[in-house]
C-alpha positions in Angstrom: -1.6 -25.0 24.9 -5.0 -25.8 23.4 -5.5 -26.6 19.7 -7.4 -23.3 19.2 -4.6 -21.3 20.8 -2.0 -23.1 18.8 -3.9 -22.4 15.5 -4.2 -18.7 16.5 -0.5 -18.5 17.4 0.5 -20.0 14.0 -1.9 -17.7 12.2 -0.4 -14.6 14.0 3.1 -15.8 13.2 2.4 -16.3 9.5 0.6 -12.9 9.3 3.3 -11.0 11.0 5.9 -12.7 8.9 4.1 -11.8 5.7 3.8 -8.1 6.8 7.5 -8.0 7.6 8.5 -9.6 4.4 6.3 -7.2 2.5 8.0 -4.2 4.2 11.5 -5.6 3.4 10.7 -6.5 -0.2 9.3 -3.1 -0.9 12.1 -1.1 0.7 14.1 1.4 -1.4 17.2 3.5 -0.8 16.1 6.8 0.9 16.4 9.8 -1.4 19.0 11.4 0.9 21.3 8.4 0.6 20.8 8.2 -3.1 21.8 11.9 -3.4 24.8 11.2 -1.2 26.0 8.3 -3.4 25.6 10.4 -6.5 27.4 13.3 -5.0 30.3 11.1 -3.9 30.4 9.5 -7.4 30.5 12.9 -9.1 33.3 14.1 -6.9 35.3 10.9 -6.8 38.5 12.6 -7.9 38.3 15.2 -5.2 37.2 13.2 -2.1 38.9 13.9 1.1 40.5 11.0 3.0 37.4 10.5 5.2 35.1 10.3 2.2 37.3 7.9 0.1 36.0 4.7 1.8 32.4 5.9 1.8 31.4 5.0 -1.8 32.5 1.4 -1.4 30.7 1.1 1.9 27.5 2.5 0.4 27.9 0.2 -2.6 28.3 -2.8 -0.2 25.3 -1.7 1.9 23.0 -1.2 -1.1 24.2 -4.6 -2.6 23.3 -6.4 0.7 19.9 -4.6 0.8 19.2 -5.7 -2.7 19.9 -9.3 -1.8 17.6 -8.9 1.3 14.8 -7.5 -0.8 15.1 -10.3 -3.4 15.1 -13.0 -0.6 12.1 -11.3 1.1 10.2 -11.2 -2.2 10.9 -14.9 -2.8 10.0 -15.9 0.8 6.8 -13.8 0.5 5.9 -15.4 -2.8 6.4 -18.9 -1.3 4.3 -17.9 1.8 1.4 -16.5 -0.2 1.4 -19.6 -2.5 0.9 -21.8 0.6 -1.4 -19.4 2.4 -3.2 -17.3 -0.3 -5.4 -15.7 2.3 -2.5 -13.6 3.6 -1.9 -12.0 0.2 -4.1 -9.0 1.1 -2.0 -8.2 4.2 1.3 -7.6 2.3 
């Protein structure tokens, strides 16, 4: 691999990583899911057996997504500190 090809490959890898991190760090819970979580919470005393495990599963899912978002924001901040020219792509 030539030096120019290697530089281009590294640039492409950094740029695509920045775009992906930007997407993850800006993600939000879809409105339909948010409504479902609220509905389950409001009806918690009347949930059928199939619905009883759902609130905990959604809570775990949203917790994990929050961690993913935070880690993506941190990684993107580190990446743009080292490569400020990619800040416009995120």
